[in-house]
N, C-alpha and C positions, 0 to 999 in steps of 0.2 A: 476403513477408508480414512484418509487424512484430508486436511483442508486443501483447497485448490492450488496452493503454492508448494505443496510437498512433492518432492521428486518421487517418493514411493507411490503416490496416487497416480502420477503420470506413467510410471513404470507398469503399474497394474493395468491401466487402460491400454497401454501398448501391448502387453503380453496377451490380453484378452481380445485385442483387435477392436476396441471400442473407441468411438469419438463422441463427444457431446452433441455434435451436429447431426449425426446419422442414426442415433439410437435414442429410445426412451429409456432413461436410466432412473431407477428408483434406488436411492441409497438409504440404508438404515443408519442413522447416526449412532455411533458408539462413543461414549465419552468417559473420560476419567475425571472424576470430580476432585479438584485439589483439596488438600487438607487445610489450606489457609481459610480460616473461618470467614473472613470478609468476602471470599469468592465462592463459597459453597452455595449460597442462595442463588447467585447469578448463574453458576454452572447448572444447577438443578432446574432453574427456570428455562434456560436455553434448551436443555435436553427435553424437557416436557413440551415446550413449544414446537420443536422440530419433530418430535415423535407424533404429536397431535396433528400437525400438518400432513405428515406422511400417511397417517391413518385416514384422515379426511380424503386425501387423494385416492387411496386404494378403495375405500368404500363408495366413492362416487363413480368409480369405474366399473366396467363389466367384469365379472358377472353379478356384482352386488347392486350397482346402480341405486344406492340409497340416497 
């Protein structure tokens, strides 16, 4: 998946017949961490935060309900 402004993301949603309004969509963030040293920490922190939030959402939902 790409960010919200990417035409590729919009095309994927169109092909799959999905809309943000009518479906519960769980997206797993995939990231390429840049090789620029100043941004590596920021990129890794972003990825960790997004993945943690996704896991929290999944485990709080049925069938886990944790």
